[in-house]
C-alpha positions in Angstrom: 0.0 0.0 0.0 2.8 2.4 0.9 4.5 1.8 -2.4 1.3 2.4 -4.3 0.7 5.7 -2.4 4.3 6.8 -3.1 3.8 6.0 -6.8 0.6 8.0 -7.0 2.2 10.9 -5.2 5.1 10.8 -7.7 2.7 10.8 -10.6 0.8 13.8 -9.2 4.0 15.7 -8.5 5.2 15.0 -12.1 1.9 16.4 -13.5 2.1 19.5 -11.3 5.7 20.1 -12.4 4.9 19.7 -16.1 2.0 22.0 -15.8 3.9 24.7 -13.9 6.8 24.6 -16.3 4.5 24.9 -19.2 2.7 28.0 -17.8 5.8 30.0 -18.4 6.2 28.8 -22.0 5.0 30.4 -25.2 5.6 29.3 -28.7 9.3 29.2 -29.4 9.6 30.0 -33.1 13.3 30.3 -32.9 13.5 26.6 -32.1 13.5 25.9 -35.9 16.4 27.6 -37.8 16.0 30.8 -35.7 12.6 31.3 -37.4 14.3 31.7 -40.8 13.0 30.1 -44.0 14.0 26.6 -45.0 13.5 24.4 -48.1 10.5 22.1 -47.9 11.1 19.2 -50.3 7.7 18.7 -51.7 6.5 15.1 -52.5 9.9 13.8 -51.6 9.3 10.2 -52.6 9.1 8.0 -55.7 6.1 7.7 -58.0 5.5 4.2 -59.4 9.1 3.3 -59.0 10.4 6.5 -60.6 12.5 9.4 -59.2 13.9 7.3 -56.3 16.6 9.9 -55.6 14.4 12.6 -54.1 15.5 12.2 -50.4 19.1 12.1 -51.5 18.6 15.3 -53.5 16.9 17.0 -50.5 19.7 16.1 -48.2 22.3 17.3 -50.7 20.5 20.8 -50.8 21.8 21.8 -47.3 20.5 21.9 -43.8 18.1 22.4 -42.2 15.7 20.9 -44.7 12.1 19.7 -44.6 11.2 16.4 -46.3 7.6 15.6 -47.1 6.5 12.0 -47.1 3.0 11.1 -48.2 1.8 8.0 -46.3 -0.7 5.2 -47.0 -1.7 1.9 -45.5 -1.1 -1.3 -47.4 -2.5 -4.6 -46.3 -0.9 -7.7 -47.9 -3.8 -9.9 -49.1 -1.7 -13.0 -48.6 -0.9 -12.4 -45.0 -3.4 -9.8 -43.9 -0.6 -7.8 -42.4 -0.4 -4.0 -42.9 2.5 -1.7 -43.3 3.1 2.0 -43.6 4.2 2.9 -47.2 5.2 6.1 -48.9 2.6 6.7 -51.6 1.1 9.4 -53.6 -2.3 7.6 -53.5 -4.5 6.2 -50.8 -4.6 3.0 -52.8 -1.1 1.6 -52.8 -0.2 -1.6 -54.7 2.4 -3.0 -52.4 5.3 -2.0 -54.6 5.8 1.2 -52.6 8.7 1.5 -50.2 8.0 1.6 -46.4 8.5 4.7 -44.4 11.3 2.9 -42.5 13.2 1.8 -45.6 12.7 5.0 -47.7 13.1 7.7 -45.1 14.7 6.5 -41.9 17.4 4.3 -43.5 18.4 7.0 -45.9 18.7 9.7 -43.3 20.4 7.4 -40.7 24.0 8.3 -41.7 23.3 12.0 -41.5 21.5 11.7 -38.2 24.1 9.5 -36.6 26.9 11.8 -37.7 25.0 14.8 -36.3 24.6 13.0 -32.9 28.3 12.1 -32.8 29.3 15.8 -33.5 26.7 17.0 -31.0 26.2 20.5 -32.4 22.8 20.9 -30.8 22.5 24.6 -31.7 22.0 23.4 -35.3 19.2 21.0 -34.5 16.7 20.1 -35.8 18.5 19.4 -39.1 15.6 17.6 -40.8 11.9 18.2 -40.6 9.9 15.1 -41.4 6.6 16.3 -42.8 3.7 13.8 -43.1 0.9 14.1 -45.5 -1.5 11.3 -44.8 -3.5 10.0 -47.8 -6.1 8.8 -45.4 -6.7 8.8 -41.6 -7.6 5.2 -40.8 -6.6 4.2 -37.3 -4.3 1.3 -38.2 -2.1 3.6 -40.3 -1.9 6.3 -37.6 -1.1 3.8 -34.9 1.6 2.1 -37.0 3.2 5.5 -37.7 3.2 6.3 -34.0 5.0 3.0 -33.4 7.6 3.6 -36.2 8.3 7.0 -34.6 8.7 5.3 -31.2 11.5 3.1 -32.6 13.4 6.3 -33.5 12.4 8.5 -30.6 16.0 9.2 -29.6 16.3 11.1 -32.9 13.1 13.1 -32.5 12.5 16.6 -31.0 9.8 15.9 -28.5 7.7 17.8 -26.0 6.1 16.7 -22.8 2.3 16.5 -22.8 0.8 19.0 -20.3 -2.5 18.7 -18.5 -3.8 21.8 -20.4 -3.4 21.8 -24.2 -3.1 25.6 -24.1 0.1 25.3 -22.0 3.0 24.6 -24.4 5.9 22.6 -23.0 9.4 23.3 -24.4 10.7 21.1 -27.2 13.8 19.0 -26.5 16.3 19.6 -29.3 17.1 16.5 -31.4 18.1 16.2 -35.1 14.6 15.5 -36.5 11.4 17.4 -36.0 8.3 15.6 -37.1 5.2 17.5 -38.2 1.8 16.4 -39.6 -1.3 18.2 -40.7 -4.7 19.2 -39.2 -7.0 16.2 -39.2 -8.6 15.6 -35.8 -8.2 11.8 -36.3 -4.5 12.4 -36.2 -4.8 14.5 -33.0 -6.7 11.6 -31.4 -3.8 9.1 -31.9 -0.8 11.5 -31.7 -2.0 13.7 -28.8 -5.3 12.7 -27.1 -4.2 9.1 -26.5 -0.8 10.2 -25.1 -0.9 10.3 -21.2 -0.1 13.6 -19.4 3.6 13.5 -18.8 4.2 11.4 -21.9 6.3 12.6 -24.9 4.7 14.1 -28.0 6.6 12.7 -31.0 5.1 14.9 -33.7 3.1 18.1 -34.0 0.0 19.0 -36.0 -1.0 22.1 -38.0 -3.7 24.6 -37.1 -7.3 24.2 -38.2 -7.9 26.5 -41.2 -11.3 27.8 -42.1 -12.7 25.8 -45.0 -14.1 27.5 -48.0 -17.8 28.3 -47.3 -20.2 25.7 -48.9 -22.1 26.5 -52.0 -19.4 28.6 -53.7 -18.4 28.2 -57.3 -14.7 27.6 -58.0 -14.3 31.2 -59.0 -16.0 32.4 -55.8 -13.9 30.1 -53.7 -10.7 31.4 -55.3 -11.7 35.0 -54.6 -12.7 34.2 -51.0 -9.3 32.6 -50.3 -7.4 35.8 -51.2 -9.8 38.2 -49.6 -10.6 36.5 -46.3 -8.7 38.0 -43.4 -5.8 36.0 -41.8 -7.8 36.2 -38.5 -10.7 34.3 -40.1 -8.5 31.8 -41.9 -6.9 30.7 -38.6 -8.9 31.7 -35.6 -7.1 29.8 -32.9 -3.9 29.9 -30.9 -1.1 27.3 -30.9 -1.5 24.4 -28.6 1.0 21.9 -27.2 0.2 19.8 -30.2 -0.7 22.2 -33.0 2.3 24.4 -33.6 2.3 25.4 -37.3 0.1 26.6 -40.1 -0.1 24.9 -43.5 -1.0 27.5 -46.1 -1.9 27.1 -49.8 -0.7 29.7 -52.4 -4.4 30.1 -53.3 -4.5 32.2 -50.2 -1.8 34.6 -51.7 -2.7 34.9 -55.4 -6.2 34.4 -56.8 -6.4 31.0 -58.5 -3.1 29.9 -57.1 -0.1 29.0 -59.2 -1.9 28.1 -62.5 -3.7 31.5 -62.6 -1.0 33.7 -61.3 -0.1 36.7 -63.3 2.6 39.3 -62.6 3.8 39.4 -59.1 2.4 42.7 -57.7 2.8 44.9 -54.6 -0.6 43.9 -53.6 0.3 40.2 -53.8 3.4 40.9 -51.7 1.4 42.8 -49.1 -1.0 39.9 -48.9 1.8 37.4 -48.3 3.4 39.6 -45.6 0.0 39.9 -43.9 -0.5 36.2 -43.7 3.1 35.5 -42.5 3.1 38.3 -40.0 -0.2 37.1 -38.5 1.0 33.5 -38.3 4.1 34.6 -36.4 2.3 37.0 -34.2 -0.1 34.1 -33.3 2.9 31.9 -32.6 2.8 29.5 -35.6 5.4 28.5 -38.1 3.9 28.9 -41.5 4.3 26.9 -44.8 3.1 27.6 -48.3 2.9 25.0 -51.0 4.1 24.4 -53.7 6.1 27.0 -55.6 7.3 25.6 -58.9 8.3 27.2 -62.2 9.3 25.2 -65.2 8.6 24.5 -68.9 6.6 21.2 -69.7 9.8 19.7 -71.1 11.5 20.1 -67.7 8.9 18.2 -65.8 10.4 15.5 -63.6 7.2 14.0 -62.3 6.2 17.3 -60.7 3.0 17.9 -62.5 1.4 21.2 -63.5 -0.8 21.8 -60.4 1.7 24.1 -58.7 3.5 25.5 -61.8 3.9 29.2 -62.3 5.2 28.4 -65.8 8.7 29.7 -65.8 11.9 30.0 -63.7 11.6 33.8 -63.7 8.1 33.7 -62.3 8.8 31.3 -59.5 12.1 33.0 -58.5 10.1 36.2 -57.8 7.9 34.2 -55.4 10.8 32.4 -53.8 12.5 35.7 -53.1 9.3 37.2 -51.8 8.6 34.2 -49.5 12.1 34.4 -48.1 11.8 38.1 -47.5 8.4 37.7 -45.8 9.8 35.0 -43.5 7.8 31.9 -44.7 9.2 29.1 -42.6 8.6 26.2 -45.0 8.8 27.1 -48.7 7.6 24.0 -50.5 8.8 23.2 -54.0 9.7 20.3 -56.2 12.8 22.2 -57.5 14.9 21.5 -54.5 18.3 22.5 -55.8 17.1 25.7 -57.5 15.4 27.1 -54.3 18.4 26.1 -52.1 20.5 28.6 -54.0 18.5 31.4 -52.5 18.4 30.2 -48.9 21.0 30.7 -46.2 21.9 27.0 -45.7 24.1 25.8 -42.9 27.6 25.8 -44.2 28.4 22.5 -42.5 27.7 19.6 -44.8 26.7 16.6 -42.6 26.7 13.9 -45.3 29.2 11.2 -44.2 32.5 11.4 -46.0 31.9 15.0 -47.1 34.1 17.7 -45.5 32.4 20.8 -44.2 32.4 23.8 -46.4 34.0 27.0 -45.4 
């Protein structure tokens, strides 16, 4: 009985300590690259066996870097066993690589070298960004388990008793983020006990386009709605970033963008400034500019149509302070960013 009582007292004391520490904490935007922009390697995975070098290309672009992995759940019909695969579709065939094989094994040499060198002021080096193709519970629970196998690499935060009280993140080489679905919050936050570690962090809820609008009306609403209405919530211990679409900056998004104007730039700054004032990191996706003959599996959905057009947006996004600038043209955007001069790929000497 005495041992049980001591155990309960210790649990209560831990919860009180966690809650009291969190009360003094606000969002720490400087945790990630001193709140400066980084490359977000959009759709950084193979399609139907093609373009298998995307993670390697992202790592070669410099650090810190964000790497997006789209995830789906594949159940082997022969065994009935499921696995987490990296897939552009919610209906994988079984030929897709697993998250473990495609992401964690490829980044392992970089992460192990970073841990050995122990330059914690440079961490996190890699942001692992999940885009779930569906939110079925087996997929989410399997991802939580995979992250648990690598928890020593992950920037985590202690779950507080009050979601509004943000606990500080512990610096590790990888920061994992996911998007806004409440099904994800259930597994990744709600089911975690108070005092447990949060292994990944969701994005803010954004106001959906009002029902009944035509496509043209929706496009106009997205660029005229106030930032306050788009995201009318504060960061929580779990939700720490804002995932923005370029349709909120220029009417009709990338395919309909015309000349980059002062009004466009003002809109971009208003969104970014509001996000940071609120305490959120902010991402915009996806800023591409290329001729059809240059397409490397990127598609035309996010294409401004030319290098000149996208370079203007990249420079504007950097100047505005967009934290995650998503593009499929990793190497081209990296030239405009202040990347860490220390190359952490094994066998490669640091640049001076």
